[in-house]
Chimera marker file (.cmm) of the C-alpha trace (Angstrom):
<marker_set name="trace">
<marker id="1" x="-31.775" y="-115.896" z="41.752" r="1" g="1" b="0" radius="0.5"/>
<marker id="2" x="-32.411" y="-118.342" z="44.536" r="1" g="1" b="0" radius="0.5"/>
<marker id="3" x="-30.828" y="-119.067" z="47.880" r="1" g="1" b="0" radius="0.5"/>
<marker id="4" x="-30.526" y="-122.800" z="47.275" r="1" g="1" b="0" radius="0.5"/>
<marker id="5" x="-29.989" y="-125.112" z="44.318" r="1" g="1" b="0" radius="0.5"/>
<marker id="6" x="-33.119" y="-127.012" z="45.344" r="1" g="1" b="0" radius="0.5"/>
<marker id="7" x="-35.253" y="-123.841" z="45.020" r="1" g="1" b="0" radius="0.5"/>
<marker id="8" x="-33.845" y="-123.158" z="41.561" r="1" g="1" b="0" radius="0.5"/>
<marker id="9" x="-34.621" y="-126.656" z="40.310" r="1" g="1" b="0" radius="0.5"/>
<marker id="10" x="-38.092" y="-126.608" z="41.843" r="1" g="1" b="0" radius="0.5"/>
<marker id="11" x="-38.982" y="-123.268" z="40.245" r="1" g="1" b="0" radius="0.5"/>
<marker id="12" x="-37.813" y="-124.345" z="36.784" r="1" g="1" b="0" radius="0.5"/>
<marker id="13" x="-40.003" y="-127.439" z="37.088" r="1" g="1" b="0" radius="0.5"/>
<marker id="14" x="-42.988" y="-125.421" z="38.290" r="1" g="1" b="0" radius="0.5"/>
<marker id="15" x="-42.652" y="-122.976" z="35.418" r="1" g="1" b="0" radius="0.5"/>
<marker id="16" x="-42.182" y="-125.893" z="33.000" r="1" g="1" b="0" radius="0.5"/>
<marker id="17" x="-39.025" y="-124.381" z="31.569" r="1" g="1" b="0" radius="0.5"/>
<marker id="18" x="-36.970" y="-126.387" z="29.105" r="1" g="1" b="0" radius="0.5"/>
<marker id="19" x="-33.344" y="-125.527" z="29.662" r="1" g="1" b="0" radius="0.5"/>
<marker id="20" x="-30.600" y="-126.059" z="27.106" r="1" g="1" b="0" radius="0.5"/>
<marker id="21" x="-28.343" y="-128.744" z="28.625" r="1" g="1" b="0" radius="0.5"/>
<marker id="22" x="-25.005" y="-127.300" z="27.441" r="1" g="1" b="0" radius="0.5"/>
<marker id="23" x="-25.802" y="-123.603" z="27.766" r="1" g="1" b="0" radius="0.5"/>
<marker id="24" x="-27.642" y="-123.591" z="31.077" r="1" g="1" b="0" radius="0.5"/>
<marker id="25" x="-26.327" y="-124.475" z="34.508" r="1" g="1" b="0" radius="0.5"/>
<marker id="26" x="-27.089" y="-123.585" z="38.075" r="1" g="1" b="0" radius="0.5"/>
<marker id="27" x="-24.343" y="-121.516" z="39.646" r="1" g="1" b="0" radius="0.5"/>
<marker id="28" x="-23.816" y="-120.862" z="43.331" r="1" g="1" b="0" radius="0.5"/>
<marker id="29" x="-22.807" y="-117.210" z="43.641" r="1" g="1" b="0" radius="0.5"/>
<marker id="30" x="-22.864" y="-117.181" z="47.422" r="1" g="1" b="0" radius="0.5"/>
<marker id="31" x="-19.419" y="-118.727" z="47.839" r="1" g="1" b="0" radius="0.5"/>
<marker id="32" x="-17.776" y="-116.664" z="45.088" r="1" g="1" b="0" radius="0.5"/>
<marker id="33" x="-15.941" y="-119.732" z="43.778" r="1" g="1" b="0" radius="0.5"/>
<marker id="34" x="-17.782" y="-119.781" z="40.485" r="1" g="1" b="0" radius="0.5"/>
<marker id="35" x="-19.463" y="-117.327" z="38.199" r="1" g="1" b="0" radius="0.5"/>
<marker id="36" x="-21.375" y="-117.298" z="34.959" r="1" g="1" b="0" radius="0.5"/>
<marker id="37" x="-20.913" y="-115.938" z="31.460" r="1" g="1" b="0" radius="0.5"/>
<marker id="38" x="-23.698" y="-113.838" z="29.988" r="1" g="1" b="0" radius="0.5"/>
<marker id="39" x="-23.625" y="-111.581" z="26.920" r="1" g="1" b="0" radius="0.5"/>
<marker id="40" x="-19.842" y="-111.617" z="26.620" r="1" g="1" b="0" radius="0.5"/>
<marker id="41" x="-19.187" y="-110.791" z="30.263" r="1" g="1" b="0" radius="0.5"/>
<marker id="42" x="-18.190" y="-113.050" z="33.138" r="1" g="1" b="0" radius="0.5"/>
<marker id="43" x="-20.054" y="-112.275" z="36.371" r="1" g="1" b="0" radius="0.5"/>
<marker id="44" x="-18.781" y="-113.316" z="39.791" r="1" g="1" b="0" radius="0.5"/>
<marker id="45" x="-19.472" y="-112.382" z="43.392" r="1" g="1" b="0" radius="0.5"/>
<marker id="46" x="-16.295" y="-111.164" z="45.098" r="1" g="1" b="0" radius="0.5"/>
<marker id="47" x="-15.515" y="-110.259" z="48.681" r="1" g="1" b="0" radius="0.5"/>
<marker id="48" x="-14.051" y="-106.747" z="48.900" r="1" g="1" b="0" radius="0.5"/>
<marker id="49" x="-12.863" y="-104.425" z="51.613" r="1" g="1" b="0" radius="0.5"/>
<marker id="50" x="-13.092" y="-100.657" z="52.054" r="1" g="1" b="0" radius="0.5"/>
<marker id="51" x="-10.238" y="-98.475" z="53.265" r="1" g="1" b="0" radius="0.5"/>
<marker id="52" x="-11.876" y="-98.573" z="56.722" r="1" g="1" b="0" radius="0.5"/>
<marker id="53" x="-11.580" y="-102.402" z="56.729" r="1" g="1" b="0" radius="0.5"/>
<marker id="54" x="-15.325" y="-102.882" z="56.235" r="1" g="1" b="0" radius="0.5"/>
<marker id="55" x="-16.054" y="-106.062" z="54.292" r="1" g="1" b="0" radius="0.5"/>
<marker id="56" x="-18.707" y="-106.088" z="51.592" r="1" g="1" b="0" radius="0.5"/>
<marker id="57" x="-19.659" y="-108.266" z="48.634" r="1" g="1" b="0" radius="0.5"/>
<marker id="58" x="-19.962" y="-107.063" z="45.079" r="1" g="1" b="0" radius="0.5"/>
<marker id="59" x="-20.576" y="-108.592" z="41.689" r="1" g="1" b="0" radius="0.5"/>
<marker id="60" x="-17.708" y="-108.017" z="39.299" r="1" g="1" b="0" radius="0.5"/>
<marker id="61" x="-17.860" y="-108.290" z="35.531" r="1" g="1" b="0" radius="0.5"/>
<marker id="62" x="-15.090" y="-108.726" z="33.012" r="1" g="1" b="0" radius="0.5"/>
<marker id="63" x="-14.651" y="-109.823" z="29.410" r="1" g="1" b="0" radius="0.5"/>
<marker id="64" x="-15.067" y="-113.556" z="28.707" r="1" g="1" b="0" radius="0.5"/>
<marker id="65" x="-12.357" y="-115.530" z="26.940" r="1" g="1" b="0" radius="0.5"/>
<marker id="66" x="-14.747" y="-116.152" z="24.040" r="1" g="1" b="0" radius="0.5"/>
<marker id="67" x="-15.417" y="-112.423" z="23.567" r="1" g="1" b="0" radius="0.5"/>
<marker id="68" x="-11.695" y="-111.659" z="23.782" r="1" g="1" b="0" radius="0.5"/>
<marker id="69" x="-10.958" y="-114.276" z="21.112" r="1" g="1" b="0" radius="0.5"/>
<marker id="70" x="-13.684" y="-112.780" z="18.922" r="1" g="1" b="0" radius="0.5"/>
<marker id="71" x="-12.156" y="-109.288" z="19.154" r="1" g="1" b="0" radius="0.5"/>
<marker id="72" x="-8.710" y="-110.678" z="18.353" r="1" g="1" b="0" radius="0.5"/>
<marker id="73" x="-10.125" y="-112.497" z="15.334" r="1" g="1" b="0" radius="0.5"/>
<marker id="74" x="-11.740" y="-109.329" z="13.921" r="1" g="1" b="0" radius="0.5"/>
<marker id="75" x="-8.458" y="-107.414" z="14.239" r="1" g="1" b="0" radius="0.5"/>
<marker id="76" x="-6.445" y="-110.268" z="12.754" r="1" g="1" b="0" radius="0.5"/>
<marker id="77" x="-8.831" y="-110.699" z="9.799" r="1" g="1" b="0" radius="0.5"/>
<marker id="78" x="-8.378" y="-107.024" z="8.989" r="1" g="1" b="0" radius="0.5"/>
<marker id="79" x="-4.599" y="-106.696" z="9.381" r="1" g="1" b="0" radius="0.5"/>
<marker id="80" x="-3.092" y="-110.146" z="8.715" r="1" g="1" b="0" radius="0.5"/>
<marker id="81" x="-3.978" y="-111.027" z="5.088" r="1" g="1" b="0" radius="0.5"/>
<marker id="82" x="-1.430" y="-110.007" z="2.439" r="1" g="1" b="0" radius="0.5"/>
<marker id="83" x="-4.215" y="-108.341" z="0.436" r="1" g="1" b="0" radius="0.5"/>
<marker id="84" x="-4.614" y="-105.763" z="3.237" r="1" g="1" b="0" radius="0.5"/>
<marker id="85" x="-1.080" y="-104.422" z="2.800" r="1" g="1" b="0" radius="0.5"/>
<marker id="86" x="-2.199" y="-102.235" z="-0.103" r="1" g="1" b="0" radius="0.5"/>
<marker id="87" x="-4.354" y="-100.123" z="2.234" r="1" g="1" b="0" radius="0.5"/>
<marker id="88" x="-2.952" y="-97.090" z="4.008" r="1" g="1" b="0" radius="0.5"/>
<marker id="89" x="-2.596" y="-96.839" z="7.790" r="1" g="1" b="0" radius="0.5"/>
<marker id="90" x="-5.374" y="-94.234" z="7.918" r="1" g="1" b="0" radius="0.5"/>
<marker id="91" x="-7.787" y="-96.518" z="6.038" r="1" g="1" b="0" radius="0.5"/>
<marker id="92" x="-7.312" y="-99.249" z="8.636" r="1" g="1" b="0" radius="0.5"/>
<marker id="93" x="-7.824" y="-96.721" z="11.428" r="1" g="1" b="0" radius="0.5"/>
<marker id="94" x="-11.015" y="-95.434" z="9.835" r="1" g="1" b="0" radius="0.5"/>
<marker id="95" x="-12.343" y="-98.987" z="9.668" r="1" g="1" b="0" radius="0.5"/>
<marker id="96" x="-11.121" y="-100.115" z="13.101" r="1" g="1" b="0" radius="0.5"/>
<marker id="97" x="-11.737" y="-97.056" z="15.316" r="1" g="1" b="0" radius="0.5"/>
<marker id="98" x="-15.566" y="-97.339" z="15.383" r="1" g="1" b="0" radius="0.5"/>
<marker id="99" x="-15.245" y="-101.012" z="16.322" r="1" g="1" b="0" radius="0.5"/>
<marker id="100" x="-12.764" y="-100.219" z="19.096" r="1" g="1" b="0" radius="0.5"/>
<marker id="101" x="-15.087" y="-97.495" z="20.406" r="1" g="1" b="0" radius="0.5"/>
<marker id="102" x="-18.018" y="-99.922" z="20.417" r="1" g="1" b="0" radius="0.5"/>
<marker id="103" x="-16.030" y="-102.611" z="22.236" r="1" g="1" b="0" radius="0.5"/>
<marker id="104" x="-14.894" y="-100.043" z="24.766" r="1" g="1" b="0" radius="0.5"/>
<marker id="105" x="-18.428" y="-98.798" z="25.374" r="1" g="1" b="0" radius="0.5"/>
<marker id="106" x="-19.687" y="-102.339" z="25.921" r="1" g="1" b="0" radius="0.5"/>
<marker id="107" x="-16.845" y="-104.122" z="27.725" r="1" g="1" b="0" radius="0.5"/>
<marker id="108" x="-15.216" y="-101.395" z="29.809" r="1" g="1" b="0" radius="0.5"/>
<marker id="109" x="-15.580" y="-102.064" z="33.527" r="1" g="1" b="0" radius="0.5"/>
<marker id="110" x="-13.307" y="-101.328" z="36.455" r="1" g="1" b="0" radius="0.5"/>
<marker id="111" x="-12.596" y="-105.021" z="36.897" r="1" g="1" b="0" radius="0.5"/>
<marker id="112" x="-11.857" y="-105.787" z="33.238" r="1" g="1" b="0" radius="0.5"/>
<marker id="113" x="-9.079" y="-103.261" z="32.710" r="1" g="1" b="0" radius="0.5"/>
<marker id="114" x="-6.270" y="-105.824" z="32.607" r="1" g="1" b="0" radius="0.5"/>
<marker id="115" x="-7.927" y="-107.772" z="29.791" r="1" g="1" b="0" radius="0.5"/>
<marker id="116" x="-8.647" y="-104.599" z="27.827" r="1" g="1" b="0" radius="0.5"/>
<marker id="117" x="-5.031" y="-103.471" z="28.226" r="1" g="1" b="0" radius="0.5"/>
<marker id="118" x="-3.915" y="-106.811" z="26.789" r="1" g="1" b="0" radius="0.5"/>
<marker id="119" x="-6.227" y="-106.275" z="23.819" r="1" g="1" b="0" radius="0.5"/>
<marker id="120" x="-4.829" y="-102.755" z="23.275" r="1" g="1" b="0" radius="0.5"/>
<marker id="121" x="-1.360" y="-104.285" z="23.169" r="1" g="1" b="0" radius="0.5"/>
<marker id="122" x="-2.591" y="-106.935" z="20.714" r="1" g="1" b="0" radius="0.5"/>
<marker id="123" x="-4.064" y="-104.319" z="18.363" r="1" g="1" b="0" radius="0.5"/>
<marker id="124" x="-0.826" y="-102.313" z="18.392" r="1" g="1" b="0" radius="0.5"/>
<marker id="125" x="1.163" y="-105.504" z="17.846" r="1" g="1" b="0" radius="0.5"/>
<marker id="126" x="-1.004" y="-106.440" z="14.847" r="1" g="1" b="0" radius="0.5"/>
<marker id="127" x="-0.564" y="-102.952" z="13.390" r="1" g="1" b="0" radius="0.5"/>
<marker id="128" x="3.197" y="-103.289" z="13.856" r="1" g="1" b="0" radius="0.5"/>
<marker id="129" x="3.286" y="-106.656" z="12.092" r="1" g="1" b="0" radius="0.5"/>
<marker id="130" x="1.157" y="-105.253" z="9.251" r="1" g="1" b="0" radius="0.5"/>
<marker id="131" x="3.422" y="-102.204" z="8.960" r="1" g="1" b="0" radius="0.5"/>
<marker id="132" x="6.628" y="-104.277" z="8.937" r="1" g="1" b="0" radius="0.5"/>
<marker id="133" x="5.293" y="-106.568" z="6.226" r="1" g="1" b="0" radius="0.5"/>
<marker id="134" x="4.106" y="-103.590" z="4.177" r="1" g="1" b="0" radius="0.5"/>
<marker id="135" x="7.631" y="-102.144" z="4.393" r="1" g="1" b="0" radius="0.5"/>
<marker id="136" x="9.155" y="-105.592" z="3.737" r="1" g="1" b="0" radius="0.5"/>
<marker id="137" x="10.997" y="-105.670" z="7.022" r="1" g="1" b="0" radius="0.5"/>
<marker id="138" x="12.021" y="-109.009" z="8.477" r="1" g="1" b="0" radius="0.5"/>
<marker id="139" x="11.841" y="-108.066" z="12.150" r="1" g="1" b="0" radius="0.5"/>
<marker id="140" x="8.562" y="-106.508" z="13.132" r="1" g="1" b="0" radius="0.5"/>
<marker id="141" x="9.492" y="-105.332" z="16.642" r="1" g="1" b="0" radius="0.5"/>
<marker id="142" x="11.917" y="-102.815" z="15.146" r="1" g="1" b="0" radius="0.5"/>
<marker id="143" x="8.912" y="-100.933" z="13.788" r="1" g="1" b="0" radius="0.5"/>
<marker id="144" x="7.056" y="-100.814" z="17.099" r="1" g="1" b="0" radius="0.5"/>
<marker id="145" x="7.996" y="-97.260" z="18.165" r="1" g="1" b="0" radius="0.5"/>
<marker id="146" x="7.310" y="-95.917" z="14.672" r="1" g="1" b="0" radius="0.5"/>
<marker id="147" x="3.851" y="-97.531" z="14.617" r="1" g="1" b="0" radius="0.5"/>
<marker id="148" x="3.138" y="-96.312" z="18.136" r="1" g="1" b="0" radius="0.5"/>
<marker id="149" x="3.872" y="-92.733" z="17.023" r="1" g="1" b="0" radius="0.5"/>
<marker id="150" x="1.769" y="-93.157" z="13.867" r="1" g="1" b="0" radius="0.5"/>
<marker id="151" x="-1.118" y="-94.494" z="15.942" r="1" g="1" b="0" radius="0.5"/>
<marker id="152" x="-0.919" y="-91.533" z="18.274" r="1" g="1" b="0" radius="0.5"/>
<marker id="153" x="-0.606" y="-89.082" z="15.382" r="1" g="1" b="0" radius="0.5"/>
<marker id="154" x="-3.569" y="-90.490" z="13.447" r="1" g="1" b="0" radius="0.5"/>
<marker id="155" x="-5.750" y="-91.115" z="16.508" r="1" g="1" b="0" radius="0.5"/>
<marker id="156" x="-5.957" y="-94.859" z="17.080" r="1" g="1" b="0" radius="0.5"/>
<marker id="157" x="-8.563" y="-95.339" z="19.794" r="1" g="1" b="0" radius="0.5"/>
<marker id="158" x="-7.860" y="-97.538" z="22.806" r="1" g="1" b="0" radius="0.5"/>
<marker id="159" x="-10.009" y="-99.957" z="24.739" r="1" g="1" b="0" radius="0.5"/>
<marker id="160" x="-8.657" y="-98.781" z="28.063" r="1" g="1" b="0" radius="0.5"/>
<link id1="1" id2="2" r="1" g="1" b="0" radius="0.2"/>
<link id1="2" id2="3" r="1" g="1" b="0" radius="0.2"/>
<link id1="3" id2="4" r="1" g="1" b="0" radius="0.2"/>
<link id1="4" id2="5" r="1" g="1" b="0" radius="0.2"/>
<link id1="5" id2="6" r="1" g="1" b="0" radius="0.2"/>
<link id1="6" id2="7" r="1" g="1" b="0" radius="0.2"/>
<link id1="7" id2="8" r="1" g="1" b="0" radius="0.2"/>
<link id1="8" id2="9" r="1" g="1" b="0" radius="0.2"/>
<link id1="9" id2="10" r="1" g="1" b="0" radius="0.2"/>
<link id1="10" id2="11" r="1" g="1" b="0" radius="0.2"/>
<link id1="11" id2="12" r="1" g="1" b="0" radius="0.2"/>
<link id1="12" id2="13" r="1" g="1" b="0" radius="0.2"/>
<link id1="13" id2="14" r="1" g="1" b="0" radius="0.2"/>
<link id1="14" id2="15" r="1" g="1" b="0" radius="0.2"/>
<link id1="15" id2="16" r="1" g="1" b="0" radius="0.2"/>
<link id1="16" id2="17" r="1" g="1" b="0" radius="0.2"/>
<link id1="17" id2="18" r="1" g="1" b="0" radius="0.2"/>
<link id1="18" id2="19" r="1" g="1" b="0" radius="0.2"/>
<link id1="19" id2="20" r="1" g="1" b="0" radius="0.2"/>
<link id1="20" id2="21" r="1" g="1" b="0" radius="0.2"/>
<link id1="21" id2="22" r="1" g="1" b="0" radius="0.2"/>
<link id1="22" id2="23" r="1" g="1" b="0" radius="0.2"/>
<link id1="23" id2="24" r="1" g="1" b="0" radius="0.2"/>
<link id1="24" id2="25" r="1" g="1" b="0" radius="0.2"/>
<link id1="25" id2="26" r="1" g="1" b="0" radius="0.2"/>
<link id1="26" id2="27" r="1" g="1" b="0" radius="0.2"/>
<link id1="27" id2="28" r="1" g="1" b="0" radius="0.2"/>
<link id1="28" id2="29" r="1" g="1" b="0" radius="0.2"/>
<link id1="29" id2="30" r="1" g="1" b="0" radius="0.2"/>
<link id1="30" id2="31" r="1" g="1" b="0" radius="0.2"/>
<link id1="31" id2="32" r="1" g="1" b="0" radius="0.2"/>
<link id1="32" id2="33" r="1" g="1" b="0" radius="0.2"/>
<link id1="33" id2="34" r="1" g="1" b="0" radius="0.2"/>
<link id1="34" id2="35" r="1" g="1" b="0" radius="0.2"/>
<link id1="35" id2="36" r="1" g="1" b="0" radius="0.2"/>
<link id1="36" id2="37" r="1" g="1" b="0" radius="0.2"/>
<link id1="37" id2="38" r="1" g="1" b="0" radius="0.2"/>
<link id1="38" id2="39" r="1" g="1" b="0" radius="0.2"/>
<link id1="39" id2="40" r="1" g="1" b="0" radius="0.2"/>
<link id1="40" id2="41" r="1" g="1" b="0" radius="0.2"/>
<link id1="41" id2="42" r="1" g="1" b="0" radius="0.2"/>
<link id1="42" id2="43" r="1" g="1" b="0" radius="0.2"/>
<link id1="43" id2="44" r="1" g="1" b="0" radius="0.2"/>
<link id1="44" id2="45" r="1" g="1" b="0" radius="0.2"/>
<link id1="45" id2="46" r="1" g="1" b="0" radius="0.2"/>
<link id1="46" id2="47" r="1" g="1" b="0" radius="0.2"/>
<link id1="47" id2="48" r="1" g="1" b="0" radius="0.2"/>
<link id1="48" id2="49" r="1" g="1" b="0" radius="0.2"/>
<link id1="49" id2="50" r="1" g="1" b="0" radius="0.2"/>
<link id1="50" id2="51" r="1" g="1" b="0" radius="0.2"/>
<link id1="51" id2="52" r="1" g="1" b="0" radius="0.2"/>
<link id1="52" id2="53" r="1" g="1" b="0" radius="0.2"/>
<link id1="53" id2="54" r="1" g="1" b="0" radius="0.2"/>
<link id1="54" id2="55" r="1" g="1" b="0" radius="0.2"/>
<link id1="55" id2="56" r="1" g="1" b="0" radius="0.2"/>
<link id1="56" id2="57" r="1" g="1" b="0" radius="0.2"/>
<link id1="57" id2="58" r="1" g="1" b="0" radius="0.2"/>
<link id1="58" id2="59" r="1" g="1" b="0" radius="0.2"/>
<link id1="59" id2="60" r="1" g="1" b="0" radius="0.2"/>
<link id1="60" id2="61" r="1" g="1" b="0" radius="0.2"/>
<link id1="61" id2="62" r="1" g="1" b="0" radius="0.2"/>
<link id1="62" id2="63" r="1" g="1" b="0" radius="0.2"/>
<link id1="63" id2="64" r="1" g="1" b="0" radius="0.2"/>
<link id1="64" id2="65" r="1" g="1" b="0" radius="0.2"/>
<link id1="65" id2="66" r="1" g="1" b="0" radius="0.2"/>
<link id1="66" id2="67" r="1" g="1" b="0" radius="0.2"/>
<link id1="67" id2="68" r="1" g="1" b="0" radius="0.2"/>
<link id1="68" id2="69" r="1" g="1" b="0" radius="0.2"/>
<link id1="69" id2="70" r="1" g="1" b="0" radius="0.2"/>
<link id1="70" id2="71" r="1" g="1" b="0" radius="0.2"/>
<link id1="71" id2="72" r="1" g="1" b="0" radius="0.2"/>
<link id1="72" id2="73" r="1" g="1" b="0" radius="0.2"/>
<link id1="73" id2="74" r="1" g="1" b="0" radius="0.2"/>
<link id1="74" id2="75" r="1" g="1" b="0" radius="0.2"/>
<link id1="75" id2="76" r="1" g="1" b="0" radius="0.2"/>
<link id1="76" id2="77" r="1" g="1" b="0" radius="0.2"/>
<link id1="77" id2="78" r="1" g="1" b="0" radius="0.2"/>
<link id1="78" id2="79" r="1" g="1" b="0" radius="0.2"/>
<link id1="79" id2="80" r="1" g="1" b="0" radius="0.2"/>
<link id1="80" id2="81" r="1" g="1" b="0" radius="0.2"/>
<link id1="81" id2="82" r="1" g="1" b="0" radius="0.2"/>
<link id1="82" id2="83" r="1" g="1" b="0" radius="0.2"/>
<link id1="83" id2="84" r="1" g="1" b="0" radius="0.2"/>
<link id1="84" id2="85" r="1" g="1" b="0" radius="0.2"/>
<link id1="85" id2="86" r="1" g="1" b="0" radius="0.2"/>
<link id1="86" id2="87" r="1" g="1" b="0" radius="0.2"/>
<link id1="87" id2="88" r="1" g="1" b="0" radius="0.2"/>
<link id1="88" id2="89" r="1" g="1" b="0" radius="0.2"/>
<link id1="89" id2="90" r="1" g="1" b="0" radius="0.2"/>
<link id1="90" id2="91" r="1" g="1" b="0" radius="0.2"/>
<link id1="91" id2="92" r="1" g="1" b="0" radius="0.2"/>
<link id1="92" id2="93" r="1" g="1" b="0" radius="0.2"/>
<link id1="93" id2="94" r="1" g="1" b="0" radius="0.2"/>
<link id1="94" id2="95" r="1" g="1" b="0" radius="0.2"/>
<link id1="95" id2="96" r="1" g="1" b="0" radius="0.2"/>
<link id1="96" id2="97" r="1" g="1" b="0" radius="0.2"/>
<link id1="97" id2="98" r="1" g="1" b="0" radius="0.2"/>
<link id1="98" id2="99" r="1" g="1" b="0" radius="0.2"/>
<link id1="99" id2="100" r="1" g="1" b="0" radius="0.2"/>
<link id1="100" id2="101" r="1" g="1" b="0" radius="0.2"/>
<link id1="101" id2="102" r="1" g="1" b="0" radius="0.2"/>
<link id1="102" id2="103" r="1" g="1" b="0" radius="0.2"/>
<link id1="103" id2="104" r="1" g="1" b="0" radius="0.2"/>
<link id1="104" id2="105" r="1" g="1" b="0" radius="0.2"/>
<link id1="105" id2="106" r="1" g="1" b="0" radius="0.2"/>
<link id1="106" id2="107" r="1" g="1" b="0" radius="0.2"/>
<link id1="107" id2="108" r="1" g="1" b="0" radius="0.2"/>
<link id1="108" id2="109" r="1" g="1" b="0" radius="0.2"/>
<link id1="109" id2="110" r="1" g="1" b="0" radius="0.2"/>
<link id1="110" id2="111" r="1" g="1" b="0" radius="0.2"/>
<link id1="111" id2="112" r="1" g="1" b="0" radius="0.2"/>
<link id1="112" id2="113" r="1" g="1" b="0" radius="0.2"/>
<link id1="113" id2="114" r="1" g="1" b="0" radius="0.2"/>
<link id1="114" id2="115" r="1" g="1" b="0" radius="0.2"/>
<link id1="115" id2="116" r="1" g="1" b="0" radius="0.2"/>
<link id1="116" id2="117" r="1" g="1" b="0" radius="0.2"/>
<link id1="117" id2="118" r="1" g="1" b="0" radius="0.2"/>
<link id1="118" id2="119" r="1" g="1" b="0" radius="0.2"/>
<link id1="119" id2="120" r="1" g="1" b="0" radius="0.2"/>
<link id1="120" id2="121" r="1" g="1" b="0" radius="0.2"/>
<link id1="121" id2="122" r="1" g="1" b="0" radius="0.2"/>
<link id1="122" id2="123" r="1" g="1" b="0" radius="0.2"/>
<link id1="123" id2="124" r="1" g="1" b="0" radius="0.2"/>
<link id1="124" id2="125" r="1" g="1" b="0" radius="0.2"/>
<link id1="125" id2="126" r="1" g="1" b="0" radius="0.2"/>
<link id1="126" id2="127" r="1" g="1" b="0" radius="0.2"/>
<link id1="127" id2="128" r="1" g="1" b="0" radius="0.2"/>
<link id1="128" id2="129" r="1" g="1" b="0" radius="0.2"/>
<link id1="129" id2="130" r="1" g="1" b="0" radius="0.2"/>
<link id1="130" id2="131" r="1" g="1" b="0" radius="0.2"/>
<link id1="131" id2="132" r="1" g="1" b="0" radius="0.2"/>
<link id1="132" id2="133" r="1" g="1" b="0" radius="0.2"/>
<link id1="133" id2="134" r="1" g="1" b="0" radius="0.2"/>
<link id1="134" id2="135" r="1" g="1" b="0" radius="0.2"/>
<link id1="135" id2="136" r="1" g="1" b="0" radius="0.2"/>
<link id1="136" id2="137" r="1" g="1" b="0" radius="0.2"/>
<link id1="137" id2="138" r="1" g="1" b="0" radius="0.2"/>
<link id1="138" id2="139" r="1" g="1" b="0" radius="0.2"/>
<link id1="139" id2="140" r="1" g="1" b="0" radius="0.2"/>
<link id1="140" id2="141" r="1" g="1" b="0" radius="0.2"/>
<link id1="141" id2="142" r="1" g="1" b="0" radius="0.2"/>
<link id1="142" id2="143" r="1" g="1" b="0" radius="0.2"/>
<link id1="143" id2="144" r="1" g="1" b="0" radius="0.2"/>
<link id1="144" id2="145" r="1" g="1" b="0" radius="0.2"/>
<link id1="145" id2="146" r="1" g="1" b="0" radius="0.2"/>
<link id1="146" id2="147" r="1" g="1" b="0" radius="0.2"/>
<link id1="147" id2="148" r="1" g="1" b="0" radius="0.2"/>
<link id1="148" id2="149" r="1" g="1" b="0" radius="0.2"/>
<link id1="149" id2="150" r="1" g="1" b="0" radius="0.2"/>
<link id1="150" id2="151" r="1" g="1" b="0" radius="0.2"/>
<link id1="151" id2="152" r="1" g="1" b="0" radius="0.2"/>
<link id1="152" id2="153" r="1" g="1" b="0" radius="0.2"/>
<link id1="153" id2="154" r="1" g="1" b="0" radius="0.2"/>
<link id1="154" id2="155" r="1" g="1" b="0" radius="0.2"/>
<link id1="155" id2="156" r="1" g="1" b="0" radius="0.2"/>
<link id1="156" id2="157" r="1" g="1" b="0" radius="0.2"/>
<link id1="157" id2="158" r="1" g="1" b="0" radius="0.2"/>
<link id1="158" id2="159" r="1" g="1" b="0" radius="0.2"/>
<link id1="159" id2="160" r="1" g="1" b="0" radius="0.2"/>
</marker_set>
């Protein structure tokens, strides 16, 4: 962390660091206009205000688009293929719940709740599509309430 871009460049030269050209960039956090992605989280400095109208700056973190796509892909790989229709609802829950718990433990922040809520919806939607295809129903949204009750009954974990 440096106050100026010039200081950052100078220190990397002094330390003789070789930086990866596509993965590494210098980001100015002071303005709050840009942030950086690190270990699946996006970090950005944001101006905030207390209830007493006192202004302060904080660094907020939320899930990156790449990490969100990765979570969606894991869920889809489990529930989308026709070969997965032979498994029972409980088997999918047993496989998916530890993963959901791990994602929640890692990605849950106050500032990332909206993205996690969208992922909860996606997981329930995927379960509904799987359930409708297993029951050979044409319209999957008709099964949504039934799947929601099954998920609650069998203990589907949530990210939020």
